[in-house]
C-alpha positions as CSV (number, residue, x, y, z in Angstrom):
1,M,16.4,-13.4,1.4
2,N,13.4,-13.0,-1.1
3,K,10.1,-11.3,0.2
4,K,7.8,-13.4,1.6
5,E,11.2,-14.5,4.1
6,D,11.8,-10.2,5.0
7,V,7.5,-9.9,5.5
8,E,7.7,-13.0,8.0
9,R,11.4,-12.3,9.4
10,K,9.2,-8.2,10.2
11,F,5.7,-9.9,11.1
12,G,4.9,-13.3,11.7
13,K,4.3,-15.9,9.9
14,V,3.0,-16.2,6.5
15,L,-0.4,-17.3,6.2
16,H,-1.8,-16.4,2.7
17,E,0.2,-14.7,0.2
18,F,-1.8,-12.5,-2.8
19,T,-1.8,-10.7,-6.2
20,V,-2.9,-7.1,-5.6
21,P,-2.9,-5.8,-8.7
22,H,-2.3,-1.9,-9.5
23,A,-2.9,-0.4,-13.1
24,G,0.3,1.3,-14.2
25,W,2.0,0.3,-11.1
26,E,5.2,-2.4,-11.0
27,V,5.3,-3.0,-7.6
28,D,3.6,-3.3,-4.5
29,H,2.2,-6.3,-6.0
30,T,1.8,-8.9,-3.3
31,G,0.3,-8.4,0.1
32,W,0.3,-11.3,2.6
33,I,-1.8,-12.5,5.6
34,C,0.3,-12.5,8.7
35,E,0.2,-14.3,11.6
36,D,2.4,-13.6,15.1
37,S,3.5,-15.3,18.1
38,D,0.4,-14.1,20.0
39,G,-2.1,-14.9,17.3
40,N,-2.9,-11.8,16.2
41,K,-3.5,-12.1,12.2
42,K,-2.9,-8.5,10.2
43,V,-2.9,-7.4,6.3
44,V,0.1,-7.0,5.3
45,L,1.5,-4.8,2.0
46,T,3.7,-3.0,0.5
47,N,4.6,0.7,-0.4
48,H,7.2,1.9,-3.1
49,G,8.2,-2.3,-2.0
50,A,8.6,-1.6,2.0
51,P,5.8,-3.4,3.7
52,Y,3.5,-2.4,6.1
53,V,0.6,-3.3,8.2
54,A,-2.5,-2.4,6.5
55,T,-6.2,-2.3,7.3
56,E,-8.7,-4.6,6.4
57,R,-10.3,-1.1,4.9
58,E,-7.5,-0.8,2.5
59,L,-7.7,-4.5,1.5
60,E,-11.4,-4.1,0.5
61,K,-10.7,-1.2,-1.5
62,E,-8.3,-2.8,-3.6
63,L,-11.1,-5.4,-4.1
64,R,-13.6,-2.7,-5.0
65,L,-11.0,-1.3,-7.4
66,L,-10.8,-4.6,-9.6
67,E,-14.3,-5.6,-9.5
68,K,-14.3,-1.7,-11.0
69,Y,-11.7,-2.8,-13.4
70,V,-13.2,-6.3,-14.4
71,S,-16.3,-3.9,-14.9
72,E,-14.3,-1.8,-17.5
73,I,-13.2,-4.7,-19.4
74,E,-16.3,-6.1,-19.3
75,K,-18.4,-3.0,-20.7
76,A,-15.4,-2.6,-23.5
77,L,-15.6,-6.3,-24.7
78,S,-19.9,-5.8,-24.7
79,I,-19.4,-3.0,-27.3
80,I,-17.1,-4.5,-29.4
81,N,-18.9,-7.6,-29.5
82,P,-22.3,-7.4,-27.8
83,P,-23.8,-9.5,-26.3
84,Y,-20.8,-10.2,-23.8
85,P,-21.1,-12.7,-21.2
86,D,-21.3,-11.5,-17.6
87,L,-18.6,-13.2,-16.1
88,H,-20.1,-12.6,-12.7
89,N,-22.5,-15.3,-13.2
């Protein structure tokens, strides 16, 4: 059984699977939005490979971190080869 099947068995139908990037961490890189039999939607992430129901706030935190990483890489590229285009526009 794969991880998606494990998540569906525990938390309900997977509506969406997405990547959760972690700098320097080789596990816990997949998240899911699941819907249970009552139609309740939830965020499912993993901690050391074990899936758990996360909060929307945790997912927003991951997005803020990713935006920070992109900004830092853009700055590094602009130092090497100015002017580096803003990838957000």
